[in-house]
C-alpha positions in Angstrom: 6.0 -2.5 23.7 6.0 -3.8 20.2 5.6 -1.2 17.5 2.4 -1.5 15.5 2.8 1.4 13.1 3.1 -1.0 10.1 -0.2 -2.8 10.9 -2.0 0.5 11.4 -0.9 1.8 8.0 -1.5 -1.5 6.3 -5.0 -1.6 7.6 -5.7 2.0 6.7 -4.4 1.8 3.1 -6.0 -1.6 2.5 -9.3 -0.2 3.6 -8.9 2.5 0.9 -8.0 -0.2 -1.7 -10.9 -2.4 -0.8 -13.6 0.3 -1.2 -12.2 1.3 -4.6 -14.0 1.3 -8.0 -12.8 2.0 -11.5 -12.1 5.7 -12.3 -10.2 7.9 -14.8 -10.6 11.5 -13.6 -7.8 14.0 -12.8 -7.6 16.8 -10.2 -9.2 20.2 -10.7 -8.6 23.5 -8.9 -9.8 27.1 -9.2 -9.4 30.2 -7.1 -12.9 31.5 -8.0 -16.0 31.3 -5.8 -19.1 29.8 -7.3 -22.7 29.9 -5.9 -26.1 29.1 -7.2 -25.0 26.4 -9.6 -27.4 23.7 -10.6 -26.1 20.2 -11.2 -25.6 20.6 -14.9 -23.8 23.9 -14.6 -21.7 22.5 -11.7 -20.5 19.5 -13.8 -20.0 21.6 -16.9 -17.9 24.1 -15.0 -15.6 21.4 -13.5 -15.3 19.7 -16.9 -14.2 22.9 -18.6 -11.8 24.0 -15.8 -8.1 23.3 -16.4 -7.0 19.9 -15.2 -3.5 19.3 -13.8 -1.6 16.5 -15.5 1.8 15.4 -14.3 4.2 12.4 -14.6 5.3 12.0 -11.0 4.7 13.5 -7.5 6.9 13.2 -4.5 5.9 14.2 -1.0 9.4 14.0 0.3 8.3 14.3 4.0 5.1 13.9 5.8 4.3 13.7 9.5 1.4 11.7 11.0 -0.4 11.2 14.2 -2.4 8.0 14.7 -4.8 7.4 17.5 -6.9 4.2 18.1 -8.7 2.4 20.9 -5.4 0.9 22.2 -2.6 3.4 21.6 -1.3 6.6 19.9 1.6 6.9 17.6 3.5 9.6 15.8 5.6 8.9 12.8 7.0 10.3 9.5 7.6 9.2 6.0 7.5 10.0 2.3 5.1 9.3 -0.6 6.0 8.7 -4.3 3.4 8.6 -7.0 3.7 7.8 -10.7 0.5 9.2 -12.1 -2.1 6.6 -12.9 0.5 3.9 -12.4 2.2 3.2 -9.0 2.1 4.5 -5.5 4.7 3.9 -2.7 4.5 5.0 0.9 7.4 4.7 3.4 6.9 5.0 7.1 9.4 5.5 9.9 9.3 6.5 13.5 10.2 10.1 14.2 13.7 9.0 15.2 14.8 5.9 13.3 15.0 4.0 10.1 12.2 2.7 7.9 9.7 0.4 9.5 7.2 -0.2 6.8 6.8 0.2 3.0 3.6 0.0 1.0 3.4 -0.3 -2.8 0.2 -0.2 -4.9 0.0 -0.4 -8.7 -2.8 -1.1 -11.1 -2.5 -4.9 -10.7 -1.3 -5.5 -7.1 -1.0 -4.3 -3.6 1.6 -5.2 -1.0 3.6 -4.0 2.0 6.8 -4.9 3.8 6.9 -4.7 7.6 10.5 -4.5 8.7 9.8 -4.7 12.4 7.9 -8.0 12.3 9.9 -9.2 9.2 6.7 -10.0 7.3 5.2 -9.0 4.0 1.9 -9.0 2.1 1.5 -9.2 -1.6 -1.6 -10.0 -3.7 -3.1 -9.0 -7.0 -6.0 -6.7 -7.0 -8.0 -9.4 -8.6 -7.2 -11.6 -5.7 -8.4 -9.0 -3.2 -11.6 -8.6 -5.3 -12.2 -12.4 -5.1 -11.3 -12.6 -1.4 -13.5 -9.8 -0.2 -16.1 -9.5 -2.9 -15.1 -5.9 -3.4 -13.7 -4.2 -6.5 -10.2 -2.8 -5.9 -8.7 -0.1 -8.1 -5.6 2.1 -8.1 -7.3 5.2 -9.3 -9.6 5.7 -6.4 -6.7 5.4 -4.0 -5.0 8.1 -6.0 -8.1 10.3 -5.9 -8.2 10.0 -2.1 -4.6 11.2 -1.9 -5.0 14.1 -4.2 -8.6 15.0 -3.3 -10.8 14.8 -6.4 -14.1 13.2 -7.5 -13.5 10.4 -10.0 -17.2 9.7 -10.6 -18.5 13.1 -11.7 -18.7 12.4 -15.4 -19.2 8.6 -15.1 -22.7 7.9 -16.2 -22.5 4.2 -15.0 -22.4 5.3 -11.4 -26.0 6.0 -10.5 -28.1 7.2 -8.8 -26.5 10.5 -7.9 -27.7 13.2 -5.6 -26.6 16.8 -5.9 -27.2 19.7 -3.4 -25.9 23.1 -2.4 -25.8 24.7 1.0 -24.4 28.0 2.1 -21.0 26.6 2.6 -20.5 23.7 0.1 -21.7 21.6 -2.8 -22.3 17.9 -2.3 -22.4 15.1 -4.8 -23.4 11.6 -3.5 -23.2 8.2 -5.2 -24.6 4.8 -4.4 -22.3 1.9 -5.6 -23.6 -1.6 -5.4 -21.0 -4.5 -5.4 -21.2 -8.2 -4.9 -21.1 -8.5 -1.1 -21.9 -5.0 0.0 -23.3 -1.5 -1.0 -21.3 1.7 -0.7 -22.3 5.3 -0.5 -19.6 7.9 -1.4 -20.2 11.6 -0.9 -18.0 14.4 -2.1 -18.2 17.8 -0.4 -16.8 20.8 -2.5 -16.0 24.2 -1.1 -17.4 27.1 -3.1 -14.0 27.4 -4.9 -14.6 23.8 -6.1 -11.8 22.3 -4.1 -12.9 19.1 -2.3 -13.0 19.5 1.4 -14.4 16.1 2.5 -15.0 12.6 1.2 -17.3 10.3 3.1 -17.5 6.6 2.3 -20.1 4.4 4.0 -20.4 0.6 3.8 -24.1 0.1 4.4 -23.9 -3.7 4.8 -20.7 -3.8 6.9 -21.5 -0.9 9.1 -18.2 0.9 8.6 -17.2 4.3 7.3 -14.1 6.1 6.0 -14.2 9.9 6.5 -11.5 12.1 4.9 -11.3 15.8 5.6 -8.9 18.0 3.6 -7.5 21.1 5.3 -5.3 23.6 3.5 -3.7 23.1 0.0 -0.2 23.9 -1.1 0.3 27.5 -2.1 2.9 27.1 -4.9 1.1 27.4 -8.2 2.3 24.1 -9.8 1.1 22.0 -6.8 -1.8 24.2 -5.5 -4.2 21.5 -6.5 -2.7 19.1 -3.9 -4.0 19.1 -0.3 -1.3 19.3 2.4 -3.5 18.3 5.4 -5.6 15.2 5.6 -7.6 14.0 8.6 -8.9 10.5 8.2 -11.3 8.6 10.5 -12.2 5.0 10.0 -15.1 3.5 12.1 -15.9 -0.1 12.3 -18.4 -1.1 14.9 -17.3 0.4 18.2 -13.7 0.8 16.9 -12.5 4.3 15.8 -9.1 4.9 14.2 -7.9 8.3 13.3 -4.9 9.4 11.2 -3.8 13.0 10.8 -1.4 13.6 7.9 0.6 16.8 7.2 2.5 17.0 3.9 5.6 19.2 4.3 6.4 19.7 0.6 5.4 18.5 -2.9 7.4 18.3 -6.1 6.3 17.3 -9.6 7.9 15.4 -12.4 11.1 14.2 -10.7 12.7 11.0 -11.8 11.6 8.5 -9.1 12.3 4.9 -8.2 9.8 2.6 -6.5 11.9 -0.3 -5.0 10.1 -3.1 -3.4 12.5 -6.0 -2.9 11.5 -8.6 -0.2 14.1 -10.5 1.8 13.8 -14.3 1.6 13.9 -14.2 5.5 10.6 -12.5 5.7 7.3 -14.4 6.2 4.3 -13.8 4.0 1.0 -12.9 5.7 -2.5 -13.2 4.3 -5.7 -11.4 5.1 -8.8 -13.6 5.3 
């Protein structure tokens, strides 16, 4: 049976790209527990908490389980990130060489599918024009690292804030040209984000990201090491479970993305 890992990852990451909006925020983490905060105190506390800046991040190995309506797949890979600049994801079967590579920067998105010998490459402006949705690198980065990029952005309104016994929630409504999105961030009482829910009200689809544990090493303790992602479109449900085995900051990294002239370009319409 033909291997479809590449198309699954392409679809999942392009979904993330296409629901993106312009952001500038960095990750925040605290070991304290906070209860009884109103919205102003909640925002002020996060704004005054130490932020983690870094030049590069490498997840040198992750494992993943994919399940959809047609099949299930297990695979592995690595992730490289140059902060606020470029993201690369490499995917391989559990036993074998690279099948698929995705690269995203502030101007473009693309992937190479080595199994089908195809590739995709388009500018973020082109994706915006094609789908009528704003595409932005920073929101993809925030999904990977688990933080709320809208908290101090006064242009994203209206916003709803609430507290329950277990979490804080901040919800945003984001109108765009051809659709309207709701994004809700769920914070644990230690202010680490535990869930991000994105709903396309016009298209009837949703992207639901749950964050499990975080790395224990102090320098990378702001990075989640377990992500469970569910994408629903109509009656179709796709699930992706990611487990990051290690994380290292500020290494010198390369982001190669050379395309063979024997590969065929594909387009999404």
